[in-house]
Legacy VTK file of the C-alpha trace (Angstrom):
# vtk DataFile Version 3.0
C-alpha trace
ASCII
DATASET POLYDATA
POINTS 78 float
83.980 24.034 152.255
80.687 25.869 152.024
79.227 28.448 149.708
80.343 32.058 149.744
77.673 34.315 151.249
77.144 38.047 151.153
75.364 39.429 154.195
73.897 42.920 154.174
73.110 44.266 157.638
71.003 47.414 157.341
68.870 49.855 159.279
66.251 51.993 157.538
65.063 55.059 159.501
61.563 54.792 161.000
60.517 58.155 159.656
59.282 59.224 157.331
57.223 56.047 157.132
56.659 56.413 153.390
60.429 56.153 152.818
60.556 52.866 154.736
57.564 51.501 152.805
59.151 52.538 149.525
62.404 50.826 150.524
60.642 47.487 151.006
58.792 47.924 147.706
62.099 48.578 145.991
63.620 45.522 147.724
60.815 43.371 146.339
61.391 44.747 142.830
65.133 44.195 143.117
65.002 40.718 144.615
61.660 39.446 143.363
62.812 36.348 141.476
66.336 36.172 142.844
67.032 33.728 145.638
66.439 36.097 148.508
66.644 35.696 152.214
65.878 38.678 154.363
64.266 39.039 157.730
62.536 41.552 159.937
65.882 41.872 161.712
67.202 43.949 158.787
69.536 41.267 157.494
69.713 40.164 153.875
71.837 37.264 152.653
72.601 36.015 149.187
75.236 34.111 147.241
75.101 36.751 144.483
77.646 39.554 144.923
75.901 41.854 142.435
72.578 41.562 144.285
74.283 42.201 147.639
75.943 45.325 146.266
72.638 46.503 144.778
70.896 46.081 148.149
73.754 47.994 149.794
73.277 50.895 147.379
69.488 50.764 147.786
69.790 51.132 151.557
72.136 54.094 151.095
69.692 55.679 148.620
66.925 55.482 151.237
69.058 57.118 153.928
69.824 53.973 155.884
72.924 52.657 157.606
74.401 49.530 156.060
77.293 47.061 156.304
78.226 44.403 153.753
79.969 41.240 154.939
81.424 38.318 153.024
81.370 34.915 154.658
81.328 31.226 153.990
78.687 28.733 155.044
80.031 26.084 157.326
78.436 22.669 157.471
78.981 20.664 160.621
78.440 16.947 160.629
78.104 15.264 163.985
LINES 1 79
78 0 1 2 3 4 5 6 7 8 9 10 11 12 13 14 15 16 17 18 19 20 21 22 23 24 25 26 27 28 29 30 31 32 33 34 35 36 37 38 39 40 41 42 43 44 45 46 47 48 49 50 51 52 53 54 55 56 57 58 59 60 61 62 63 64 65 66 67 68 69 70 71 72 73 74 75 76 77
């Protein structure tokens, strides 16, 4: 069995640009020292439920669309 993962799939509007920039600044403040994993494909993953929920709320606060998924890492050994 693998670790439980929380995956936040989000989309921040392109305009106004300052809102998008502020979102990423806020993401850095929120996740600065927490084990973070997010990409330019607007996907954030973490093992911390509280952090995932905070990112979800942050996206909503910046007018974005967001989905929160719970999954489990699967390790395959060949």
